[in-house]
N, C-alpha and C positions, 0 to 999 in steps of 0.2 A: 024352597029350596029347589025347584026344578028350574026357577030362571037363572040362579048362580049356576047350575050344571051346565043348562045350555051356552051360558055365556062362556064358560070354561071350554065347552066343547069348540065353539065356534074360534076361540082363542088356539087351541089345537090346531085347528085346520088352518089358521092365519088369513081367514077372510072374513071380515066384519065391515059393514058400512059405519060410516060417521055417525050416521043418525040412530042406529042399532047401539053403537059403542055409548053413545050420548044417554040413551035411555038407561042402560043398564049402570051406569055410572050414577044416575039419579036415584035409582031405585035400590040398589045393592049395597050394602056395606063390605068394606074389606075385609072382614071377618067371614062371610058367607063368600067369597070369592076363593080365599086361602082355603076353607075347608072344602069346598068342591074341587079345587086344584089337587088338593093332595089325595082326596078319595078317588079321583078319576086317576091320577097318575100311578097311585098302588093298583087299582084295576089293570090298567095299561100294561104295568110293569108283570104283574101276575099272568095276565093273558100271554105275553111274551114269552114268558118263562114255560108255561103250558105248552104253548106251540112248538118250542124247542125241543121239549121232551117229547112231544108226540112225533115230531119230525125225524129225531134221533134214536127214538125207541128200535129194538131189533126184534 
C-alpha cells in the first residue's frame, strides 16, 4: 500500500519521471491507486478544513 500512496503523492505534485510511472503501472493495480487517491484526497480536504478553522478562530 505504501507504493500506491507514494505514487499518488507524486501525482499530486505533478512531477514524475517516465521510468517511475512505468514501474508503478507494472506493479500497482487500479484498485490500489483509486483507494490511495481517495484516502489522500480525504486527508487533504480535512487538513484544509482544519487549517481554515484554526485561521478564522477568534
